[in-house]
C-alpha positions as CSV (number, residue, x, y, z in Angstrom):
1,M,28.2,63.1,-72.5
2,D,26.1,62.9,-75.6
3,N,27.0,59.8,-77.6
4,P,25.8,56.6,-76.3
5,S,29.1,54.8,-77.0
6,Q,31.1,57.9,-74.6
7,Q,28.2,56.9,-71.9
8,F,28.4,53.0,-71.9
9,L,32.0,53.8,-71.2
10,F,31.6,55.8,-68.6
11,I,29.4,53.2,-66.9
12,A,32.0,50.0,-67.6
13,I,34.9,51.8,-65.8
14,L,32.7,53.2,-62.8
15,A,31.6,49.3,-62.5
16,F,35.3,47.9,-62.8
17,V,36.4,50.7,-60.2
18,M,33.6,49.8,-57.9
19,I,34.3,46.1,-57.8
20,L,38.1,47.2,-57.8
21,L,37.6,49.6,-54.5
22,I,34.7,47.8,-52.5
23,P,36.5,45.1,-51.4
24,I,39.4,47.1,-50.0
25,L,37.0,49.5,-48.6
26,Q,35.4,46.5,-46.4
27,K,38.5,45.0,-45.8
28,R,39.6,48.5,-44.3
29,T,36.4,49.4,-42.8
30,G,34.8,46.0,-41.5
31,K,32.0,46.8,-42.8
32,D,29.3,45.4,-45.2
33,I,29.6,48.3,-48.3
34,T,27.5,46.3,-51.1
35,R,24.4,46.4,-47.8
36,M,25.2,50.2,-47.1
37,L,25.0,51.5,-50.7
38,F,22.1,48.8,-51.9
39,G,20.4,47.6,-48.5
40,I,21.9,43.9,-50.1
41,R,22.9,40.7,-47.8
42,S,25.1,38.5,-48.7
43,L,24.2,35.0,-49.7
44,K,25.8,33.9,-46.4
45,E,24.0,36.6,-44.3
46,S,20.4,35.5,-45.8
47,E,21.2,31.7,-45.5
48,A,21.6,32.3,-41.6
49,E,19.3,34.7,-40.9
50,P,16.3,33.1,-42.6
51,L,12.8,35.4,-42.4
52,T,10.7,34.3,-39.6
53,K,7.1,34.2,-38.9
54,S,5.6,35.1,-36.0
55,P,2.9,32.4,-35.0
56,R,-0.6,33.6,-35.5
57,K,-2.7,32.8,-32.4
58,P,-5.3,30.6,-33.0
59,R,-9.2,32.5,-32.6
60,I,-11.1,32.2,-29.2
61,R,-14.4,31.3,-29.8
62,N,-17.6,32.0,-27.7
63,G,-19.3,28.4,-26.5
64,T,-21.7,25.7,-28.5
65,K,-24.2,23.9,-27.6
66,N,-22.1,20.6,-27.8
67,E,-20.8,22.2,-24.9
68,L,-24.2,23.1,-22.9
69,T,-25.1,19.7,-23.7
70,A,-22.3,18.0,-22.1
71,F,-22.4,19.9,-18.8
72,V,-26.2,19.0,-18.7
73,A,-25.5,15.2,-18.8
74,Q,-22.4,15.9,-16.8
75,L,-24.5,17.9,-14.1
76,L,-27.4,14.9,-14.6
77,R,-24.8,12.6,-13.9
78,F,-23.6,14.4,-10.4
79,S,-27.6,14.7,-9.7
80,S,-28.4,10.7,-9.9
81,K,-25.1,10.0,-7.7
82,N,-25.7,12.5,-5.4
83,G,-29.0,11.6,-4.6
84,M,-30.5,14.8,-6.2
85,R,-33.4,15.5,-9.0
86,L,-32.5,17.4,-12.3
87,V,-35.0,20.1,-14.3
88,A,-33.6,21.1,-17.6
89,P,-34.0,23.3,-18.8
90,G,-34.8,25.5,-15.9
91,T,-37.5,27.6,-18.0
92,V,-39.7,28.9,-15.3
93,S,-42.6,31.0,-16.3
94,H,-44.6,33.4,-14.3
95,N,-46.7,36.2,-14.7
96,G,-46.0,36.3,-18.0
97,N,-41.9,36.0,-17.8
98,V,-39.8,32.8,-18.6
99,A,-36.6,32.5,-16.4
100,R,-33.9,31.5,-18.8
101,L,-32.0,29.0,-16.1
102,T,-30.8,26.3,-18.3
103,A,-31.0,23.6,-15.2
104,L,-33.0,23.3,-11.7
105,L,-30.9,21.1,-9.1
106,V,-32.9,19.8,-6.8
107,A,-31.3,18.6,-3.3
108,P,-33.2,17.8,0.4
109,G,-31.4,20.5,1.3
110,G,-32.6,23.5,-1.4
111,I,-32.5,24.2,-4.7
112,I,-30.0,25.8,-6.9
113,G,-30.8,27.8,-10.5
114,V,-27.7,27.4,-13.0
115,Y,-27.8,30.4,-15.4
116,C,-24.9,29.1,-18.2
117,L,-23.1,31.4,-20.6
118,G,-21.1,30.6,-22.9
119,F,-18.7,33.8,-23.6
120,G,-14.8,32.6,-25.1
121,G,-11.9,34.9,-23.5
122,T,-11.2,37.0,-20.9
123,I,-14.6,37.8,-18.6
124,A,-14.1,40.4,-15.8
125,P,-16.5,43.0,-14.1
126,G,-17.0,45.6,-16.0
127,N,-16.3,48.5,-13.8
128,R,-12.9,47.9,-11.3
129,K,-14.7,51.2,-9.1
130,E,-18.0,49.4,-8.6
131,P,-18.6,45.8,-6.9
132,A,-19.4,43.9,-9.1
133,G,-23.2,43.1,-8.6
134,L,-23.7,46.8,-9.2
135,S,-21.4,47.0,-12.3
136,A,-24.1,47.3,-15.2
137,S,-22.5,45.2,-18.0
138,W,-19.3,42.7,-18.0
139,R,-16.3,42.7,-19.9
140,Q,-15.3,40.2,-22.8
141,H,-11.6,40.4,-24.6
142,I,-11.2,37.8,-27.1
143,N,-9.4,37.9,-30.5
144,E,-7.8,41.2,-29.0
145,E,-11.1,42.7,-29.2
146,D,-13.3,44.1,-26.4
147,K,-16.8,43.8,-25.9
148,T,-19.4,44.0,-23.5
149,F,-22.6,41.9,-22.1
150,D,-25.4,42.0,-19.3
151,N,-24.3,41.1,-16.1
152,P,-24.8,38.2,-15.1
153,L,-25.5,38.5,-11.4
154,K,-28.2,41.1,-11.7
155,A,-29.7,38.5,-14.6
156,C,-29.8,35.8,-11.7
157,Q,-31.5,38.3,-9.0
158,E,-34.2,38.8,-11.3
159,Q,-34.5,35.2,-12.3
160,Q,-34.0,34.3,-8.8
161,A,-37.4,36.4,-7.8
162,L,-39.5,35.0,-10.8
163,I,-38.6,32.1,-9.8
164,R,-39.6,32.5,-5.7
165,S,-42.4,34.0,-6.5
166,A,-43.6,30.9,-9.1
167,M,-42.4,28.4,-6.3
168,E,-45.0,30.3,-3.7
169,C,-47.4,30.4,-5.9
170,A,-47.0,26.4,-6.3
171,G,-46.6,25.8,-2.8
172,I,-43.0,25.0,-3.0
173,S,-41.2,25.7,0.6
174,A,-37.4,25.4,-0.2
175,S,-34.2,27.5,-0.3
176,L,-33.2,28.8,-3.7
177,E,-29.8,29.7,-5.5
178,I,-28.6,30.7,-8.5
179,V,-25.2,30.8,-10.0
180,T,-23.7,31.2,-12.8
181,V,-21.6,28.9,-15.2
182,F,-19.4,30.1,-18.3
183,T,-19.5,26.5,-20.0
184,N,-16.8,27.9,-22.2
185,P,-13.7,26.0,-21.8
186,Q,-11.6,29.0,-23.5
187,A,-13.1,31.6,-21.0
188,V,-10.7,32.6,-18.1
189,L,-12.5,34.5,-15.3
190,E,-10.6,37.3,-14.0
191,S,-11.6,38.6,-11.0
192,T,-15.0,37.3,-10.5
193,P,-17.0,36.9,-7.6
194,A,-18.6,34.5,-5.7
195,F,-21.3,32.2,-7.7
196,V,-19.6,32.4,-10.2
197,F,-17.5,29.4,-12.0
198,H,-16.3,27.3,-14.5
199,P,-17.7,23.6,-14.8
200,K,-14.9,22.1,-12.5
201,G,-15.3,24.8,-9.8
202,F,-19.0,23.9,-9.6
203,F,-19.0,20.7,-9.2
204,Q,-16.7,21.3,-6.1
205,Y,-18.7,23.7,-5.0
206,L,-21.5,21.0,-5.3
207,K,-19.3,18.5,-3.2
208,E,-18.3,20.9,-0.4
209,R,-22.0,22.0,0.1
210,E,-22.3,19.2,2.7
211,D,-26.2,20.7,3.3
212,L,-27.7,19.8,0.4
213,K,-27.4,16.7,1.0
214,T,-29.3,16.6,4.6
215,G,-32.9,18.7,4.6
216,D,-35.7,17.2,4.1
217,L,-36.9,18.5,0.8
218,E,-39.0,16.1,-0.9
219,I,-36.9,16.2,-4.1
220,H,-39.3,13.6,-6.2
221,Q,-42.5,15.7,-5.8
222,T,-40.7,19.1,-6.0
223,A,-39.0,18.6,-9.0
224,L,-41.9,17.3,-11.1
225,Q,-43.3,20.6,-9.7
226,L,-40.8,22.8,-11.2
227,A,-41.0,20.5,-14.3
228,E,-44.7,21.5,-14.7
229,L,-43.6,25.0,-13.8
230,A,-40.8,25.2,-16.6
231,G,-43.7,23.3,-18.9
232,I,-41.6,20.2,-19.7
233,K,-44.8,18.1,-19.0
234,K,-46.9,19.9,-20.9
235,E,-44.5,19.5,-24.1
236,K,-44.0,16.0,-23.0
237,K,-48.2,15.2,-23.5
238,N,-48.2,17.2,-26.7
239,K,-45.7,14.8,-28.4
């Protein structure tokens, strides 16, 4: 078919035949011949099956300073209502080292140091085969990514030793424990050990600790001493 007019005539006849045959074949086979040949869906089918996009998951973020400030404010209200004192920040210095605590809660029954972290996502000890306190790092799963961070239990042990030594040098005799609080509302704690909390769980823990309210520790004087160790009194004088 070298003649262009002959080629055009052939294409026209072929198209006419297909127009006649396709409805007959579809009726006999019950199949969509147009879709099979060309991958084209009918208008009705397109309308009946609208394209739907899977909803995009909102991104999870790590904590902000506002969340930490709100937690400290809540802790201050709790201490005032329950006959306790709050020293914040709890950055006690001793022998050239500084504790990384957010606050120290001074109660008649002892002192609780609070180590706050703002990680979001799913939080779990790093190695399931080891006790949580021995694992070198913990895991954070956030926005489809796996990350690691330093074991908070080890950090608490180190800071407890530092503050205990500073207290002994200052003549403060009281029980001391350090806890970890994840202040980010988007944090999901998975298989976490004792003394690791969300804010809500931490305040519930404090309410259940009746021994904190029934000790003989002189809370006002102790709080002043701890504030001095944390450099708070010195900062106020400088201002």
